[in-house]
C-alpha positions in Angstrom: -40.2 37.3 10.3 -37.4 38.8 12.6 -35.9 36.4 15.1 -36.8 37.2 18.8 -34.0 39.1 20.5 -31.4 36.6 22.3 -31.2 37.0 26.1 -28.3 38.8 27.5 -27.0 35.9 29.5 -27.2 33.7 26.6 -24.9 36.0 24.0 -21.2 34.8 23.5 -18.8 37.3 24.3 -18.0 38.3 20.8 -21.8 39.2 20.2 -21.9 41.4 23.2 -22.0 45.1 22.4 -19.2 47.5 24.5 -21.8 49.6 26.5 -23.5 45.8 27.6 -20.3 44.1 28.7 -20.5 45.4 32.3 -24.0 44.0 32.7 -22.8 40.8 30.8 -19.6 39.9 32.9 -22.3 41.0 36.1 -24.2 37.6 34.8 -21.1 35.2 34.5 -20.5 32.4 37.3 -17.2 33.4 39.3 -17.5 30.4 41.5 -14.8 27.9 41.7 -17.5 25.6 40.2 -18.4 28.1 37.5 -14.8 28.7 36.7 -14.1 24.7 36.4 -16.8 24.2 34.3 -15.8 27.3 31.7 -12.3 25.4 31.9 -13.6 22.1 31.1 -15.7 23.7 28.1 -13.1 25.2 26.6 -11.0 22.3 26.8 -13.3 20.2 25.1 -14.0 22.6 22.5 -10.3 22.8 21.6 -9.9 18.9 22.3 -12.5 18.3 19.4 -11.4 21.2 17.1 -7.9 20.3 16.9 -7.0 17.3 18.3 -9.8 14.7 17.8 -9.9 15.2 13.9 -10.3 12.7 11.5 -7.5 14.2 9.5 -5.3 15.4 12.1 -2.4 18.2 11.5 0.2 19.8 13.4 -2.2 22.7 13.7 -3.6 21.9 17.3 0.0 20.6 19.0 1.8 23.7 17.2 -0.8 26.1 19.3 -0.2 24.4 22.6 3.6 24.9 21.8 3.6 28.4 20.6 1.6 29.2 23.9 4.0 27.3 26.1 7.1 29.6 24.5 5.1 33.1 25.3 4.4 31.8 28.7 7.9 30.8 29.5 9.0 34.2 27.9 6.7 35.8 30.3 7.9 34.1 33.1 11.4 34.6 32.8 11.0 38.4 31.0 12.3 39.9 34.4 15.6 38.1 34.0 15.8 38.9 30.4 15.3 42.5 31.0 17.9 43.0 33.5 20.3 41.5 31.0 19.4 43.7 28.3 21.3 46.7 28.6 24.6 45.1 30.1 27.8 45.6 28.8 29.9 42.5 28.1 33.1 44.1 27.1 
């Protein structure tokens, strides 16, 4: 027996086809409450998967550190870009 088709609004982003992406995005909740709920869900998924585990490791914390390094590089890129072609002699 075949599975019944999943509604577009219930699909995950990775399951949406490229042609359906516009209509899938139109069904999302972009109100401040919806965005805050998405951030809370993402935080709880991350916390339960990488931080709140029985045998924890450095995986979750190293991902946060790598994110911080990339973000700080992006913030200071304009300053680094101007120093790139400067001659020091």
